[in-house]
Phi, psi and omega in degrees: 000319179297323178295323176295318178300316179297318177297317182292328178290316177295324178299317179299315181294316182297320178299320181293319180292316180289337175291341180269314188249359172094346180197179177114346183293322181293321179296321180286325188273336185305307182300323182289322179291321177297314180297320186278314187248352184093154184294328181291330175270339187298315185295309176292331174298315183292329181294317177295315180297326180291326176301314183288325179295316178293322178298323178293322176296321178293318179295322182293325184240033191307316186293345185254004179297132173270098188288335177291314176299320180297318181291322179296318183286319184284330185299329174264328185292322185296308179292328177295321179297320180295318178296316180297320180294327182286334178260015186304322184270359184277337184245149179289120185298331181296319181298316179297315182297318178301311181299314180293322182298312179298318183298313182302315181293317178292337182289341178299301175292329180294317183295318179297322178298319180291321180294317181298329181262007177054040181286134177236133174269160183259174184298320181291329177289320178297325179295318179296316179298322179299321179292321184290314182290323178302314179297321178290329176295326175291329185277319186241169185289318185215128174236023181306316178301337180288326182282344181300303181295331179298305185286329178285328176292336177286341178114008183267140179222160174046237188297321178296319177295310182303313187288317184288317178298319179296316180296321178291314178294331177302313181293325179293316182289329174298314176300322179293315179299315181300317181294319176297323179295321180293330180274000179080019184262010183227064177291170183302320183302311182293322182294319177298318177299319177300320178297319180296312180295321178296326176300321177290326178294318180296322180293318179296326181299317181289335174291318181296331180302318182298328180288315181303318183298337183262351184280140172280163179298324179296314178298321177299320180293323177295320177298322179295322177293320177299321181292316178301320179295310181295323179293315179298315178297319182292324178291320176296320181297315179296325183290323185260353180277000000 
Protein backbone atom coordinates (compact mmCIF):
# COMPACT_ATOMS: atom_id res chain seq x y z
CA UNK A 1 0.00 0.00 0.00
CA UNK A 2 2.82 2.41 0.89
CA UNK A 3 4.46 1.78 -2.49
CA UNK A 4 1.22 2.75 -4.27
CA UNK A 5 1.03 5.98 -2.24
CA UNK A 6 4.62 6.80 -3.16
CA UNK A 7 3.91 6.20 -6.87
CA UNK A 8 0.86 8.47 -6.73
CA UNK A 9 2.82 11.22 -4.95
CA UNK A 10 5.56 11.10 -7.58
CA UNK A 11 2.85 11.08 -10.24
CA UNK A 12 1.33 14.25 -8.78
CA UNK A 13 4.72 15.98 -8.82
CA UNK A 14 5.52 14.73 -12.32
CA UNK A 15 2.12 15.90 -13.55
CA UNK A 16 2.72 19.37 -12.14
CA UNK A 17 6.15 19.63 -13.78
CA UNK A 18 4.95 18.30 -17.13
CA UNK A 19 2.00 20.68 -16.86
CA UNK A 20 4.51 23.55 -16.82
CA UNK A 21 7.01 22.44 -19.49
CA UNK A 22 4.87 20.07 -21.56
CA UNK A 23 6.72 16.81 -20.92
CA UNK A 24 8.98 15.01 -18.47
CA UNK A 25 6.43 12.94 -16.55
CA UNK A 26 7.57 9.66 -18.14
CA UNK A 27 11.21 10.36 -17.33
CA UNK A 28 10.39 11.05 -13.69
CA UNK A 29 7.99 8.15 -13.25
CA UNK A 30 9.80 5.35 -15.10
CA UNK A 31 12.35 4.47 -12.36
CA UNK A 32 9.57 4.47 -9.75
CA UNK A 33 7.28 2.27 -11.86
CA UNK A 34 10.08 -0.17 -12.67
CA UNK A 35 10.99 -0.46 -8.98
CA UNK A 36 7.36 -0.90 -7.89
CA UNK A 37 5.85 -3.04 -10.66
CA UNK A 38 8.82 -4.41 -12.59
CA UNK A 39 10.10 -3.46 -16.07
CA UNK A 40 7.58 -5.60 -18.00
CA UNK A 41 4.60 -3.78 -16.47
CA UNK A 42 6.20 -0.33 -16.28
CA UNK A 43 6.02 0.49 -20.02
CA UNK A 44 2.32 -0.34 -20.61
CA UNK A 45 1.35 1.29 -17.29
CA UNK A 46 3.17 4.46 -18.33
CA UNK A 47 1.55 4.34 -21.76
CA UNK A 48 -1.93 4.46 -20.20
CA UNK A 49 -0.87 7.15 -17.75
CA UNK A 50 0.63 9.21 -20.59
CA UNK A 51 -2.71 9.13 -22.42
CA UNK A 52 -4.42 10.59 -19.35
CA UNK A 53 -1.68 13.16 -18.71
CA UNK A 54 -1.88 14.48 -22.26
CA UNK A 55 -5.67 14.50 -22.09
CA UNK A 56 -5.47 16.68 -18.97
CA UNK A 57 -3.18 19.19 -20.73
CA UNK A 58 -5.60 19.36 -23.64
CA UNK A 59 -8.49 19.97 -21.24
CA UNK A 60 -6.53 22.64 -19.35
CA UNK A 61 -5.62 24.61 -22.50
CA UNK A 62 -8.44 23.57 -24.84
CA UNK A 63 -9.07 27.04 -26.30
CA UNK A 64 -5.44 27.46 -27.37
CA UNK A 65 -4.98 24.25 -29.40
CA UNK A 66 -3.60 24.90 -32.89
CA UNK A 67 -5.69 22.33 -34.76
CA UNK A 68 -3.81 22.74 -38.06
CA UNK A 69 -0.51 21.89 -36.39
CA UNK A 70 -2.20 19.05 -34.52
CA UNK A 71 -3.57 17.55 -37.76
CA UNK A 72 -0.29 17.88 -39.64
CA UNK A 73 1.68 16.23 -36.83
CA UNK A 74 -0.81 13.47 -36.03
CA UNK A 75 -1.69 12.32 -39.52
CA UNK A 76 1.78 10.80 -39.89
CA UNK A 77 2.57 10.31 -36.20
CA UNK A 78 -0.33 7.97 -35.37
CA UNK A 79 0.47 5.18 -37.86
CA UNK A 80 4.19 5.64 -37.23
CA UNK A 81 3.67 5.13 -33.46
CA UNK A 82 1.83 1.86 -34.12
CA UNK A 83 4.63 0.66 -36.40
CA UNK A 84 7.23 1.65 -33.81
CA UNK A 85 5.44 -0.25 -31.06
CA UNK A 86 5.35 -3.37 -33.24
CA UNK A 87 9.11 -3.21 -33.80
CA UNK A 88 9.88 -2.39 -30.17
CA UNK A 89 11.78 -5.65 -29.54
CA UNK A 90 13.71 -5.57 -32.83
CA UNK A 91 16.23 -2.87 -31.89
CA UNK A 92 18.68 -2.67 -28.96
CA UNK A 93 17.18 -0.18 -26.47
CA UNK A 94 20.60 1.00 -25.27
CA UNK A 95 21.48 2.25 -28.76
CA UNK A 96 18.21 4.20 -28.95
CA UNK A 97 18.78 5.72 -25.51
CA UNK A 98 22.32 6.83 -26.40
CA UNK A 99 21.22 8.44 -29.67
CA UNK A 100 18.25 10.22 -28.08
CA UNK A 101 20.32 11.36 -25.09
CA UNK A 102 22.95 12.97 -27.31
CA UNK A 103 20.23 14.47 -29.51
CA UNK A 104 18.43 16.10 -26.55
CA UNK A 105 21.62 17.75 -25.30
CA UNK A 106 22.59 19.00 -28.76
CA UNK A 107 19.11 20.43 -29.22
CA UNK A 108 19.80 23.07 -26.53
CA UNK A 109 22.27 25.12 -28.63
CA UNK A 110 20.44 24.17 -31.84
CA UNK A 111 17.10 25.40 -30.50
CA UNK A 112 18.64 28.67 -29.33
CA UNK A 113 20.28 29.10 -32.74
CA UNK A 114 16.89 28.67 -34.42
CA UNK A 115 15.20 31.07 -32.00
CA UNK A 116 17.91 33.72 -32.50
CA UNK A 117 17.32 33.58 -36.26
CA UNK A 118 13.54 33.41 -35.82
CA UNK A 119 13.46 30.20 -37.87
CA UNK A 120 10.00 28.72 -38.41
CA UNK A 121 9.06 25.33 -39.79
CA UNK A 122 6.00 24.91 -41.99
CA UNK A 123 3.06 22.52 -41.72
CA UNK A 124 4.48 20.01 -44.20
CA UNK A 125 7.76 19.93 -42.27
CA UNK A 126 5.85 19.43 -39.01
CA UNK A 127 4.08 16.48 -40.64
CA UNK A 128 7.39 14.82 -41.55
CA UNK A 129 8.67 15.39 -38.01
CA UNK A 130 5.46 13.90 -36.62
CA UNK A 131 6.08 10.66 -38.49
CA UNK A 132 9.66 10.38 -37.23
CA UNK A 133 8.78 11.17 -33.62
CA UNK A 134 5.71 8.93 -33.80
CA UNK A 135 7.87 5.96 -34.78
CA UNK A 136 10.31 6.67 -31.94
CA UNK A 137 7.39 7.04 -29.51
CA UNK A 138 6.40 3.49 -30.34
CA UNK A 139 9.95 2.29 -29.73
CA UNK A 140 10.85 4.03 -26.46
CA UNK A 141 9.00 5.15 -23.35
CA UNK A 142 9.22 8.91 -23.81
CA UNK A 143 10.08 11.18 -26.73
CA UNK A 144 8.41 14.27 -25.29
CA UNK A 145 11.58 16.40 -25.46
CA UNK A 146 11.78 15.68 -29.20
CA UNK A 147 8.46 17.37 -29.85
CA UNK A 148 9.47 20.45 -27.85
CA UNK A 149 11.78 21.95 -30.51
CA UNK A 150 9.35 20.89 -33.28
CA UNK A 151 6.34 22.77 -31.95
CA UNK A 152 8.34 25.75 -30.68
CA UNK A 153 10.01 26.08 -34.12
CA UNK A 154 6.51 26.20 -35.57
CA UNK A 155 5.97 29.25 -33.37
CA UNK A 156 3.95 27.92 -30.44
CA UNK A 157 4.69 28.97 -26.83
CA UNK A 158 3.20 28.48 -23.38
CA UNK A 159 -0.48 27.45 -23.45
CA UNK A 160 -0.65 27.04 -27.23
CA UNK A 161 2.46 24.86 -27.18
CA UNK A 162 1.31 22.80 -24.19
CA UNK A 163 -2.16 22.13 -25.60
CA UNK A 164 -1.14 21.36 -29.19
CA UNK A 165 1.78 19.13 -28.22
CA UNK A 166 -0.44 17.31 -25.72
CA UNK A 167 -3.25 16.75 -28.24
CA UNK A 168 -0.77 15.34 -30.76
CA UNK A 169 1.01 13.15 -28.20
CA UNK A 170 -2.34 11.91 -26.95
CA UNK A 171 -3.08 10.39 -30.35
CA UNK A 172 0.35 8.78 -30.54
CA UNK A 173 0.01 7.16 -27.12
CA UNK A 174 -3.50 5.92 -27.91
CA UNK A 175 -2.04 4.14 -30.94
CA UNK A 176 0.67 2.68 -28.72
CA UNK A 177 -1.82 1.45 -26.08
CA UNK A 178 -3.98 -0.18 -28.76
CA UNK A 179 -0.91 -1.94 -30.17
CA UNK A 180 0.08 -3.17 -26.69
CA UNK A 181 -3.45 -4.47 -26.30
CA UNK A 182 -3.21 -6.39 -29.55
CA UNK A 183 0.05 -7.98 -28.41
CA UNK A 184 -1.52 -9.06 -25.10
CA UNK A 185 0.69 -6.71 -23.07
CA UNK A 186 -2.26 -4.76 -21.63
CA UNK A 187 -4.33 -7.03 -19.33
CA UNK A 188 -7.02 -5.45 -17.17
CA UNK A 189 -4.80 -5.36 -14.05
CA UNK A 190 -2.11 -3.31 -15.79
CA UNK A 191 -4.71 -1.06 -17.41
CA UNK A 192 -6.22 -0.25 -13.97
CA UNK A 193 -2.76 0.52 -12.57
CA UNK A 194 -2.20 2.86 -15.50
CA UNK A 195 -5.49 4.61 -14.76
CA UNK A 196 -4.49 5.17 -11.12
CA UNK A 197 -1.09 6.58 -12.05
CA UNK A 198 -2.68 8.66 -14.80
CA UNK A 199 -5.18 10.17 -12.36
CA UNK A 200 -2.31 11.57 -10.26
CA UNK A 201 -0.68 12.99 -13.39
CA UNK A 202 -3.94 14.68 -14.40
CA UNK A 203 -4.29 16.31 -10.99
CA UNK A 204 -0.72 17.60 -11.17
CA UNK A 205 -1.29 19.01 -14.67
CA UNK A 206 -3.99 21.40 -13.46
CA UNK A 207 -1.69 22.51 -10.65
CA UNK A 208 0.98 23.26 -13.27
CA UNK A 209 -1.39 25.47 -15.26
CA UNK A 210 -1.40 28.08 -12.51
CA UNK A 211 2.39 28.28 -12.74
CA UNK A 212 2.43 28.62 -16.54
CA UNK A 213 0.05 31.57 -16.42
CA UNK A 214 2.61 33.47 -14.33
CA UNK A 215 5.68 32.58 -16.44
CA UNK A 216 7.28 34.95 -18.91
CA UNK A 217 8.18 33.60 -22.36
CA UNK A 218 11.88 33.86 -21.49
CA UNK A 219 11.46 31.86 -18.29
CA UNK A 220 9.48 29.25 -20.21
CA UNK A 221 12.32 28.91 -22.75
CA UNK A 222 14.84 28.42 -19.94
CA UNK A 223 12.69 25.66 -18.47
CA UNK A 224 12.58 23.92 -21.85
CA UNK A 225 16.38 24.00 -22.06
CA UNK A 226 16.65 22.56 -18.54
CA UNK A 227 14.29 19.77 -19.54
CA UNK A 228 16.31 18.89 -22.64
CA UNK A 229 19.53 18.79 -20.58
CA UNK A 230 18.04 16.61 -17.82
CA UNK A 231 16.38 14.31 -20.36
CA UNK A 232 19.60 13.83 -22.31
CA UNK A 233 21.68 13.12 -19.22
CA UNK A 234 19.10 10.68 -17.80
CA UNK A 235 18.95 8.71 -21.05
CA UNK A 236 22.74 8.50 -21.31
CA UNK A 237 22.91 7.45 -17.66
CA UNK A 238 20.34 4.70 -18.27
CA UNK A 239 22.20 3.51 -21.38
CA UNK A 240 25.60 3.19 -19.70
CA UNK A 241 24.51 2.09 -16.20
